[in-house]
C-alpha positions as CSV (number, residue, x, y, z in Angstrom):
1,M,162.1,90.5,167.1
2,G,161.6,89.5,163.7
3,G,162.8,91.3,160.4
4,A,159.1,92.0,159.3
5,V,158.2,93.5,162.6
6,R,161.4,95.7,162.6
7,F,160.7,96.7,159.1
8,L,157.1,97.8,159.9
9,R,158.0,99.6,163.0
10,R,160.9,101.3,161.2
11,N,158.5,102.3,158.1
12,C,155.2,102.8,159.9
13,L,154.7,106.4,158.9
14,Y,155.6,105.7,155.3
15,L,153.3,102.7,155.0
16,A,150.5,104.7,156.9
17,W,150.8,107.5,154.4
18,L,150.7,105.1,151.6
19,V,147.5,103.5,152.8
20,A,146.0,107.0,153.1
21,V,147.2,108.0,149.5
22,V,145.7,104.7,148.0
23,A,142.4,105.3,150.1
24,T,142.1,108.8,149.1
25,A,142.8,108.2,145.3
26,G,140.4,105.4,145.4
27,S,137.7,107.7,146.8
28,L,138.3,110.4,144.3
29,Y,138.5,107.7,141.6
30,L,135.1,106.6,142.5
31,S,133.5,109.9,142.7
32,E,135.4,111.9,139.9
33,V,136.1,109.0,137.2
34,L,133.2,106.6,137.9
35,H,130.8,109.3,138.9
36,Y,129.6,107.5,142.0
37,E,128.2,110.3,144.2
38,P,129.1,109.9,147.8
39,C,126.6,109.8,150.4
40,R,126.7,111.9,153.5
41,L,128.5,109.1,155.5
42,C,130.9,108.6,152.8
43,W,131.6,112.4,153.1
44,F,132.3,112.0,156.8
45,Q,134.6,109.1,156.3
46,R,136.6,111.2,153.8
47,I,136.8,114.1,156.2
48,F,138.7,111.7,158.6
49,M,140.9,110.1,155.9
50,Y,142.1,113.0,153.7
51,P,143.9,114.8,156.5
52,H,146.3,111.7,156.8
53,V,147.6,112.2,153.3
54,I,149.1,115.7,154.5
55,L,149.9,115.0,158.2
56,L,151.4,111.5,157.5
57,G,153.1,112.8,154.4
58,I,154.9,115.7,156.3
59,A,155.6,113.4,159.2
60,T,157.2,110.8,157.0
61,Y,159.3,113.3,155.3
62,R,160.6,114.6,158.7
63,N,160.5,111.2,160.2
64,D,158.6,112.6,163.0
65,R,156.7,110.0,165.1
66,K,155.1,112.8,167.4
67,I,152.2,113.1,164.9
68,I,151.0,109.5,165.9
69,P,148.8,110.5,168.9
70,Y,147.2,113.1,166.7
71,A,146.6,110.9,163.8
72,L,145.3,107.9,165.6
73,P,142.0,109.6,166.8
74,L,141.3,110.6,163.2
75,S,141.5,106.9,162.3
76,F,139.4,105.7,165.2
77,I,136.6,108.2,164.5
78,G,136.7,107.5,160.6
79,G,136.7,103.7,161.5
80,A,133.6,104.0,163.7
81,I,131.7,106.0,161.0
82,S,132.7,103.2,158.5
83,I,131.6,100.5,160.8
84,Y,128.1,102.2,161.3
85,H,127.9,102.9,157.4
86,Y,128.6,99.3,156.7
87,A,126.1,98.2,159.2
88,E,123.4,100.5,157.7
89,Q,124.1,99.0,154.3
90,K,124.0,95.4,155.5
91,I,121.4,95.5,158.3
92,P,118.4,97.2,157.3
93,A,117.3,98.2,160.8
94,F,120.3,100.5,161.1
95,G,118.9,102.5,158.2
96,R,116.0,103.8,160.3
97,V,118.3,105.2,163.0
98,F,120.1,107.8,161.0
99,S,119.0,108.0,157.3
100,C,120.3,110.1,154.8
101,T,117.6,112.5,153.6
102,V,119.5,114.6,151.1
103,G,121.2,113.2,148.0
104,V,122.3,109.5,147.7
105,P,120.9,107.2,150.3
106,C,123.6,105.8,152.7
107,T,122.3,102.4,152.3
108,Q,122.9,102.2,148.6
109,D,125.9,100.0,147.6
110,S,127.7,101.7,144.6
111,L,130.4,99.1,144.9
112,D,129.1,95.8,146.0
113,F,131.9,93.2,145.1
114,L,131.3,89.5,146.0
115,G,128.3,90.6,148.1
116,F,130.1,91.9,151.1
117,I,132.9,94.3,149.8
118,T,131.5,97.9,149.8
119,V,133.1,101.4,150.0
120,P,132.6,101.7,153.7
121,L,134.2,98.3,154.3
122,L,137.1,99.5,152.1
123,A,137.4,102.7,154.2
124,L,137.2,100.7,157.3
125,I,140.1,98.4,156.2
126,A,142.3,101.5,155.4
127,Q,141.5,103.0,158.8
128,I,142.3,99.8,160.5
129,L,145.5,99.4,158.6
130,I,146.6,102.9,159.4
131,V,145.7,102.3,163.2
132,L,147.7,99.2,163.2
133,L,150.9,100.8,161.4
134,L,150.8,103.8,163.8
135,W,150.3,101.6,166.8
136,A,153.3,99.6,165.8
137,G,155.2,102.9,165.3
138,R,154.3,104.0,168.8
139,K,156.0,100.8,170.2
140,G,159.0,101.5,167.9
141,E,159.1,105.1,169.3
142,E,159.1,103.9,172.9
143,D,161.9,101.3,171.9
144,N,164.1,104.1,170.4
145,A,163.4,106.5,173.3
146,G,164.8,103.9,175.7
147,Q,168.0,103.4,173.5
148,E,168.5,107.1,173.3
149,D,168.6,108.0,176.9
150,G,170.9,104.8,177.5
151,S,168.6,102.8,179.6
152,I,168.2,99.2,178.8
153,R,164.9,97.5,178.7
């Protein structure tokens, strides 16, 4: 196993927590500093990202990988919302399925960098990174469990 893979598996909780902190700080910066009002789907994406800061922070401090099965569903659900939101912004037909009727329209692009980088895409990237890091950490946990009980794999 390569050194980079070992590093990722050993530090998966810390790195996933770092991604969650950056994503949370970024969303707060957009809404509180730049005054971009989040739409309804943005709020749902935040609901599934913000707990990661606390849960993964505590797990990192304790080096407790048992949080992984509980944190993964948050990222899967948040990522699914991000995919739908991104599709709603980029494919007009999706806007008719579930449209925001109160506040900012979900089809509005507050941040449209290079024509395809939007807030939902950034949220999706963050959720995917967290899933990949935690998934790698699961494998590291299984490897460590085998070494602790003396079995050879």
